[in-house]
C-alpha positions as CSV (number, residue, x, y, z in Angstrom):
1,M,74.3,96.0,109.0
2,H,77.2,94.6,106.9
3,S,80.4,93.3,108.2
4,W,83.0,94.4,105.7
5,Q,86.4,92.7,105.5
6,Y,89.6,94.8,105.4
7,D,91.8,93.9,102.4
8,P,95.4,94.8,103.4
9,G,96.6,94.4,99.8
10,E,98.7,91.3,100.4
11,G,102.0,91.4,98.6
12,K,101.9,95.2,98.3
13,K,104.2,97.4,100.4
14,K,102.7,100.5,99.0
15,H,101.0,101.6,102.2
16,A,103.3,100.0,104.8
17,W,106.0,101.7,106.8
18,N,107.5,101.6,110.3
19,R,106.2,104.8,111.7
20,D,103.3,104.9,114.2
21,E,101.7,107.8,112.5
22,A,99.9,108.5,109.2
23,G,101.8,110.2,106.5
24,F,102.7,110.4,102.9
25,E,105.8,109.5,100.9
26,P,106.5,110.9,97.4
27,S,106.2,108.7,94.3
28,S,106.1,109.3,90.6
29,K,102.3,109.4,90.7
30,G,102.1,111.7,93.7
31,P,102.1,111.2,97.4
32,V,101.3,107.7,98.7
33,G,99.4,107.5,101.9
34,K,100.9,105.4,104.7
35,C,99.0,104.1,107.7
36,P,100.5,103.9,111.2
37,C,102.3,100.6,111.8
38,S,100.2,100.0,115.0
39,I,96.9,99.6,113.0
40,T,96.2,95.9,112.9
41,R,94.0,94.2,110.4
42,E,91.4,93.7,113.2
43,F,91.5,97.4,114.1
44,A,91.3,98.4,110.4
45,E,88.1,96.3,110.1
46,T,86.7,98.0,113.2
47,L,87.3,101.4,111.6
48,L,85.9,100.2,108.3
49,N,82.7,98.8,109.8
50,N,82.1,101.9,112.0
51,G,82.9,104.3,109.1
52,L,80.7,106.5,107.0
53,P,79.6,104.7,103.8
54,M,79.4,106.7,100.6
55,F,77.3,105.3,97.8
56,A,77.8,106.1,94.1
57,D,74.0,105.5,93.6
58,D,71.2,105.5,96.1
59,D,69.9,102.2,94.8
60,L,73.0,100.3,95.7
61,D,73.5,98.4,98.9
62,V,77.3,98.3,98.7
63,P,79.2,101.6,99.2
64,E,81.8,102.8,96.8
65,R,83.9,104.2,99.6
66,I,83.9,104.3,103.4
67,Y,85.4,107.2,105.4
68,N,86.5,107.4,109.0
69,V,88.7,109.6,111.2
70,Y,91.4,108.2,113.4
71,Q,93.8,110.3,115.5
72,G,92.7,113.4,113.6
73,V,93.4,111.8,110.1
74,V,90.7,111.1,107.5
75,Y,90.9,107.6,106.1
76,E,89.3,106.5,102.9
77,A,88.6,102.9,102.0
78,R,87.7,101.7,98.5
79,R,86.0,98.5,97.5
80,T,88.4,95.7,96.4
81,E,85.8,92.9,96.1
82,Y,82.2,94.0,95.5
83,G,80.0,93.2,98.5
84,K,82.9,91.8,100.5
85,S,86.1,93.9,101.1
86,F,87.8,97.3,101.1
87,H,91.3,98.7,101.3
88,G,91.9,101.8,103.3
89,F,94.5,104.5,103.5
90,P,95.0,108.1,104.6
91,W,92.9,110.4,102.5
92,R,94.7,112.6,100.0
93,G,92.8,115.7,99.0
94,D,94.7,116.9,96.0
95,K,92.9,115.1,93.2
96,G,90.2,117.6,92.4
97,I,86.4,117.9,93.1
98,S,85.8,114.2,93.0
99,R,88.1,113.7,95.9
100,R,86.6,116.3,98.4
101,I,85.8,115.0,101.9
102,P,82.1,114.3,102.2
103,V,80.3,117.0,104.2
104,R,79.2,114.4,106.7
105,I,82.8,113.6,107.6
106,I,83.6,117.3,108.2
């Protein structure tokens, strides 16, 4: 089993806000997912490492995305550094067929 690191996106305020709930804020590129302010980096890593990995190819040992559910909200984490880290955010399901929730999450 791998121990993935959570990449908070240092220097980015894109996914930060002061509410203790997941939500979305409008932007020019569509809604931006916001995580609850109470999710610490350590807790984010726990969610990440206990999540459901989704592989782009069955021959790969590093997932493309990792999904989890916290307080009824689906979170998606995408690789930031291959084999090492991921960045997560509330899942946004309005981007077409490639963005459907994996059946195993449902």
